C-alpha positions as CSV (number, residue, x, y, z in Angstrom):
1,M,102.6,188.1,188.0
2,I,101.0,187.6,191.7
3,D,99.2,191.1,192.2
4,Y,98.5,191.4,196.1
5,S,98.0,193.7,198.8
6,Q,99.3,194.3,202.1
7,F,98.0,195.7,205.5
8,M,98.9,195.5,209.1
9,L,96.6,195.3,212.0
10,E,97.6,197.5,215.0
11,N,98.5,194.5,216.9
12,G,101.2,193.9,214.3
13,L,99.4,191.3,212.5
14,Q,101.0,191.2,208.8
15,V,98.2,190.5,206.2
16,I,98.3,190.0,202.5
17,V,95.5,189.5,199.9
18,S,95.7,188.0,196.5
19,T,92.4,188.0,194.9
20,D,91.9,185.1,192.1
21,T,87.8,185.2,190.8
22,A,88.9,182.0,188.7
23,T,88.3,179.5,191.8
24,P,85.1,179.1,194.1
25,M,87.9,178.6,197.0
26,V,89.8,180.5,199.3
27,A,93.3,179.6,200.8
28,L,94.3,181.0,204.0
29,N,97.9,180.6,205.6
30,I,99.1,181.6,208.3
31,L,103.0,181.7,209.0
32,Y,104.7,181.6,212.6
33,N,107.9,182.9,212.6
34,V,109.4,180.3,214.9
35,G,111.7,177.1,213.9
36,A,113.6,174.7,215.6
37,K,116.5,177.2,215.6
38,D,114.3,179.1,217.7
39,E,114.3,176.6,220.5
40,H,116.6,176.2,223.5
41,P,119.7,173.6,223.3
42,D,118.3,171.9,226.3
43,K,114.7,171.7,225.3
44,T,114.4,171.2,221.2
45,G,111.5,169.8,219.3
46,F,108.9,172.0,220.8
47,A,108.1,173.8,217.3
48,H,107.5,170.7,216.3
49,L,105.4,169.5,219.1
50,F,103.1,172.7,218.4
51,E,102.4,171.9,215.0
52,H,100.4,169.0,216.6
53,L,99.3,170.6,219.8
54,M,97.5,173.7,217.4
55,F,95.1,171.1,216.2
56,G,94.0,169.6,220.0
57,G,91.4,172.6,220.8
58,S,91.4,176.1,221.7
59,V,89.8,177.8,224.4
60,N,86.4,178.2,222.4
61,I,86.7,175.4,220.0
62,P,87.1,172.0,221.5
63,S,87.9,170.3,217.9
64,Y,89.4,172.3,215.6
65,D,89.1,169.7,212.4
66,E,85.4,169.0,212.9
67,P,83.7,172.5,212.3
68,L,86.5,172.8,209.7
69,Q,85.5,169.8,207.8
70,K,81.7,170.7,208.1
71,A,82.6,173.9,206.4
72,G,83.8,171.9,203.3
73,G,87.6,172.8,204.2
74,E,90.8,170.8,204.4
75,N,94.1,171.7,206.6
76,N,97.4,170.7,207.1
77,A,100.9,172.0,208.6
78,F,104.6,172.0,208.5
79,T,107.5,172.6,210.6
80,N,111.0,173.5,209.8
81,N,114.3,175.0,211.3
82,D,113.1,178.2,210.3
83,F,109.2,178.8,211.0
84,T,106.0,176.7,211.2
85,N,103.1,177.3,208.7
86,Y,99.5,176.3,208.7
87,Y,97.2,176.2,206.0
88,M,93.8,175.4,204.6
89,S,91.4,175.5,201.8
90,I,87.6,176.2,201.9
91,P,84.8,177.7,199.8
92,R,84.9,181.6,199.8
93,Q,81.3,181.2,201.4
94,N,82.7,179.5,204.8
95,L,85.7,181.6,204.8
96,D,84.7,183.4,208.4
97,T,84.9,179.4,209.6
98,A,88.3,179.3,208.6
99,F,89.3,182.9,210.4
100,W,86.9,181.9,213.6
101,L,89.3,178.8,213.9
102,E,92.6,180.2,213.3
103,S,92.0,183.2,215.4
104,D,91.1,181.2,218.6
105,R,94.0,178.8,218.6
106,M,96.1,182.3,218.1
107,L,93.9,183.9,221.0
108,D,94.3,181.1,223.4
109,L,95.2,177.3,222.8
110,A,93.6,174.8,225.3
111,F,96.1,173.5,227.2
112,S,95.3,170.4,228.9
113,E,97.6,167.6,230.8
114,K,95.6,165.0,228.3
115,S,96.3,166.8,225.3
116,L,99.8,167.3,225.9
117,D,100.2,163.7,226.6
118,V,98.5,162.6,223.7
119,Q,100.4,164.7,221.2
120,R,103.8,164.2,223.2
121,Q,103.6,160.1,222.3
122,V,102.4,161.1,218.7
123,V,105.6,163.2,218.3
124,I,107.5,159.9,219.8
125,E,106.2,157.7,217.7
126,E,107.2,160.0,214.8
127,F,110.4,160.2,216.4
128,K,110.8,156.2,216.6
129,Q,109.3,155.5,213.0
130,R,110.7,158.1,210.9
131,Y,114.3,158.7,212.5
132,L,115.2,155.3,214.5
133,N,113.4,152.2,212.6
134,Q,113.8,152.9,209.1
135,P,116.9,152.9,207.0
136,Y,119.1,155.9,206.9
137,G,116.5,157.6,209.0
138,D,118.7,159.0,211.4
139,F,120.6,160.7,208.3
140,W,120.0,164.4,209.9
141,M,120.4,163.3,213.3
142,L,124.1,162.9,212.4
143,M,124.7,165.3,209.8
144,R,123.3,168.2,211.7
145,P,125.9,168.2,214.5
146,F,128.5,167.2,212.2
147,V,128.4,170.1,210.2
148,Y,127.0,172.8,212.8
149,K,129.1,173.5,215.6
150,A,127.6,176.8,216.9
151,H,124.2,177.2,214.9
152,P,121.2,175.8,216.3
153,Y,120.7,174.2,212.9
154,Q,122.6,171.4,214.4
155,W,119.7,169.8,215.4
156,S,116.5,168.5,213.5
157,T,112.9,169.7,213.8
158,I,111.8,166.6,215.7
159,G,114.6,167.8,218.3
160,K,118.3,166.5,219.7
161,D,117.0,163.6,222.0
162,I,113.2,162.3,222.5
163,S,114.0,162.8,226.1
164,H,113.2,166.5,225.4
165,I,109.6,165.8,224.3
166,E,109.3,163.4,226.8
167,N,110.0,165.8,229.8
168,A,108.3,168.6,228.4
169,T,106.5,170.2,231.3
170,M,103.0,172.2,230.9
171,D,105.1,175.3,231.9
172,D,107.4,174.4,229.3
173,V,105.0,174.3,226.7
174,R,102.6,177.3,227.7
175,T,106.2,179.7,227.9
176,F,107.1,178.6,224.7
177,Y,102.9,179.0,223.0
178,H,103.2,183.1,224.6
179,K,106.7,183.5,223.6
180,F,105.8,182.8,219.7
181,Y,102.3,182.5,218.9
182,H,100.7,185.8,218.8
183,P,99.8,188.5,216.0
184,K,103.6,190.1,216.2
185,N,105.0,186.8,215.3
186,A,102.8,186.1,212.6
187,I,102.2,186.8,209.0
188,V,98.7,185.9,207.4
189,S,98.2,185.3,203.6
190,V,94.9,184.7,201.7
191,V,94.6,184.0,198.1
192,G,91.5,183.2,196.1
193,N,87.9,184.3,195.3
194,I,88.2,187.0,198.2
195,T,88.5,191.4,197.9
196,E,90.9,193.1,200.2
197,A,88.2,194.8,201.7
198,E,86.6,191.3,202.9
199,V,89.6,190.1,204.7
200,R,90.1,193.5,206.1
201,S,86.4,193.2,207.5
202,L,87.2,189.6,208.7
203,C,90.6,190.6,210.2
204,D,89.0,193.2,212.3
205,T,86.7,190.9,213.5
206,W,88.6,187.6,214.5
207,F,92.3,188.9,214.7
208,A,92.3,192.9,215.6
209,P,90.9,191.9,219.3
210,I,94.1,189.5,220.0
211,S,96.8,191.3,222.4
212,K,99.7,191.8,220.1
213,G,102.3,189.9,222.6
214,E,106.1,190.6,222.6
215,R,108.5,190.9,219.9
216,Y,110.9,188.2,219.7
217,M,114.5,189.3,218.9
218,R,116.6,186.5,217.9
219,N,120.3,186.4,218.9
220,I,121.6,183.3,217.2
221,P,125.3,182.7,216.9
222,K,126.7,182.3,213.6
223,E,128.7,179.3,212.2
224,P,132.4,179.8,212.2
225,M,133.8,179.5,209.0
226,Q,134.8,176.0,208.3
227,R,138.7,175.3,207.7
228,E,139.0,171.7,207.6
229,R,137.7,168.7,206.1
230,R,135.5,166.3,208.4
231,N,134.5,162.5,208.0
232,L,132.6,160.3,210.1
233,S,131.8,156.6,209.2
234,V,128.9,154.7,210.7
235,E,127.7,151.1,210.1
236,R,123.8,150.8,210.1
237,D,121.2,147.6,209.1
238,V,120.5,149.7,205.7
239,P,120.3,147.7,202.3
240,F,123.1,149.8,200.8
241,D,126.3,152.0,201.5
242,M,125.7,155.5,201.4
243,I,127.8,158.6,201.1
244,C,127.2,162.2,201.9
245,K,129.3,165.1,201.3
246,A,127.9,168.5,202.9
247,F,129.4,171.8,202.1
248,H,128.3,175.2,203.8
249,M,126.8,177.7,201.6
250,C,125.3,181.2,201.5
251,A,121.9,182.2,203.2
252,R,118.3,182.3,201.5
253,M,118.7,186.0,200.9
254,D,122.6,186.4,199.9
255,N,123.0,187.2,196.4
256,D,124.8,184.1,195.1
257,Y,121.9,181.6,196.5
258,Y,120.4,181.7,193.0
259,A,123.5,180.5,191.4
260,T,124.1,178.1,194.1
261,D,121.0,176.7,193.7
262,M,121.3,176.1,190.0
263,L,124.6,174.6,190.3
264,S,123.0,171.9,192.2
265,D,120.2,171.9,189.1
266,I,123.0,171.1,186.8
267,L,124.4,168.3,188.4
268,S,121.2,166.6,189.6
269,N,118.0,167.7,188.0
270,G,116.2,165.1,186.5
271,N,117.3,162.0,184.4
272,S,119.4,164.1,181.7
273,S,121.1,165.7,184.6
274,R,125.2,165.4,185.0
275,L,125.4,163.0,188.1
276,Y,122.8,160.7,186.8
277,N,123.8,160.4,183.2
278,T,127.5,159.7,184.1
279,L,127.5,158.2,187.7
280,V,124.0,156.2,187.5
281,K,123.9,155.3,183.8
282,E,127.1,155.4,182.4
283,K,129.3,154.1,185.2
284,K,127.1,152.1,187.3
285,L,128.7,153.2,190.2
286,F,124.9,154.6,192.3
287,S,121.6,153.2,192.3
288,E,120.6,156.9,192.9
289,V,122.6,159.9,193.3
290,D,121.8,163.6,194.1
291,A,122.9,167.1,194.6
292,H,120.7,169.7,196.5
293,I,120.9,172.8,198.5
294,S,118.9,172.6,201.9
295,G,117.1,175.9,201.3
296,D,117.4,177.4,204.6
297,I,117.0,181.1,205.8
298,E,120.3,181.4,207.0
299,E,123.7,180.0,205.6
300,G,122.5,176.6,204.5
301,L,124.1,173.2,203.0
302,F,125.1,172.2,199.5
303,I,124.6,168.7,199.7
304,F,125.9,165.4,197.7
305,S,124.2,162.1,198.5
306,G,124.1,158.6,196.8
307,K,123.5,154.9,197.5
308,L,126.1,152.5,196.2
309,I,125.6,149.8,193.8
310,K,126.9,146.6,195.6
311,G,130.9,145.8,195.2
312,I,131.5,149.3,194.7
313,T,133.7,150.7,197.4
314,M,133.3,154.0,199.2
315,E,136.6,155.2,197.9
316,Q,135.3,154.6,194.1
317,A,132.2,156.3,194.5
318,E,133.4,159.5,196.2
319,A,136.2,159.8,193.5
320,A,133.6,159.8,190.7
321,I,131.5,162.6,192.7
322,D,134.9,164.7,193.1
323,E,135.4,164.3,189.4
324,E,131.9,165.7,188.5
325,I,133.2,168.5,191.0
326,E,136.3,169.0,189.2
327,H,134.7,168.9,185.9
328,I,132.1,171.8,186.4
329,M,134.8,174.1,188.5
330,H,137.2,174.2,185.7
331,I,135.1,173.3,182.2
332,P,132.6,175.5,181.0
333,I,129.0,174.8,181.3
334,P,127.6,175.0,177.8
335,E,124.7,177.4,176.9
336,H,122.3,174.8,176.0
337,E,122.7,173.2,179.2
338,L,122.6,176.4,181.4
339,N,119.4,177.5,179.2
340,K,117.9,173.9,179.6
341,I,118.0,174.7,183.5
342,K,116.6,178.5,183.3
343,N,113.9,176.7,181.4
344,K,112.8,174.0,183.6
345,I,112.9,176.5,186.8
346,E,110.9,179.3,184.7
347,S,108.2,176.6,183.5
348,N,108.4,175.3,187.4
349,M,107.5,178.8,188.6
350,I,104.5,179.3,186.3
351,F,103.3,175.9,187.3
352,S,103.3,176.2,191.1
353,N,101.4,179.4,190.7
354,E,98.4,177.6,189.3
355,S,97.9,176.6,193.1
356,I,96.3,179.1,195.8
357,L,97.9,176.9,198.2
358,N,101.3,177.5,196.7
359,R,100.7,181.1,196.4
360,A,99.8,181.7,199.6
361,L,102.4,179.7,200.9
362,K,105.2,181.9,198.6
363,L,103.8,185.3,200.2
364,A,103.8,184.5,203.5
365,I,107.5,183.2,203.0
366,S,108.5,186.6,200.8
367,T,107.0,188.5,203.6
368,L,109.1,186.9,206.4
369,L,112.3,187.2,204.2
370,G,111.5,191.0,203.7
371,D,110.3,191.3,200.3
372,T,107.0,190.2,199.4
373,E,107.6,191.5,195.9
374,M,109.8,188.4,195.6
375,V,107.2,186.1,194.4
376,N,107.3,187.9,191.1
377,T,110.9,189.0,191.1
378,E,112.8,185.7,191.7
379,T,112.5,183.7,188.5
380,E,114.3,187.2,186.7
381,K,116.9,186.6,189.2
382,Y,117.1,182.8,188.4
383,L,117.4,184.2,184.4
384,Q,120.2,186.2,184.8
385,V,122.6,183.9,186.4
386,T,125.3,183.0,184.3
387,A,127.6,180.3,183.5
388,T,130.3,182.1,185.1
389,D,128.5,183.0,188.6
390,I,127.8,179.0,188.8
391,Q,131.4,177.8,187.9
392,Q,132.5,180.8,190.5
393,M,130.2,179.0,193.1
394,A,131.3,175.6,192.7
395,N,135.1,177.0,193.0
396,N,134.0,179.0,196.5
397,I,131.8,176.1,198.0
398,L,133.3,172.7,196.8
399,I,136.3,172.8,198.2
400,D,137.9,170.0,200.5
401,S,138.3,172.4,203.8
402,N,134.5,172.8,203.4
403,C,133.7,169.1,203.4
404,S,131.7,167.0,205.8
405,A,131.6,163.6,204.6
406,L,129.6,160.9,206.0
407,Y,129.9,157.1,205.1
408,Y,127.0,154.8,205.9
409,H,128.1,151.4,205.8
410,A,125.9,148.5,205.5
411,K,126.2,145.9,208.4
412,K,128.1,142.9,206.8
């Protein structure tokens, strides 16, 4: 159980506080409600670019990392298609430094051609290293536009094409910042050895004077229902053939989300899972095989992927995956198998709450989703899922007309 309190500043900044006196540290998490899905189709990669630019100095602080390190703090950030998240841990006596740093870059980022050029090159190199120059690196570059035809999930956080970042102007960057990086589009969560009164005082000092900005109203096109199977074959310089089968699934706040997530766990959570036991250990068709959900806020994907053993054909591999799908569609899930998955989920939830950084992130995401109390109710929602619920999801989702299959062929 995570105890917390909430308040909102007059400028629209949402704040969540959870006190934990057992630690000398405090986690400060700032989530901005902007991800790759909010970008213009001709100017993608900006949310990820800003993840880097936000560390390049603000109007009153030339270097973000230097004062934080002197105060004993550590920080990082990540971007996905739905939001951008900045987080740090710092000794409680130095929390004022953390609020000073975060408020100043929310107030006014120090835009300069030099900073933009430096971070642009960092992102370009990351694009080349992670997406172009390593085996299977272009997986999502291929898969996203293949499965999404209308929704902006059709491009990765790195962007559709590196030229979008190469050609980014200072005006482009300023416009993006002022549109999304302001109190009304942010959620602050603070977890650790700190009281609500102390956080209110810090917020009044550092965040309250910042202009609220204009609320951003999304108008994202809904992905039309997929009504026929799609196939895509590519040849790449990779060590093994790989197959991927993607199926559209429900959104994060849909009631069916929990059963769908547990469906992926039964198929592929650990070395005792169905796919590993049958397709890796027994039949020796794959060196590795996996089933997982994308976990997106809007309608996401249920994905199978596997690297084939040398000599196994794509037809053999896909037939084996399809057999496992048929199995879970038509044969009831044993109670002991369901209970094993539920126990693992419950223990993982409890273990994840040990970290103050994890708690701060969970509180921020739950608030973004519109229900902060999810941090305390999600475990029970998983435990209430029945074997019939999971089987129904398999029959609803894992059908051929909803499948987009990507075949990676290793160059001969």
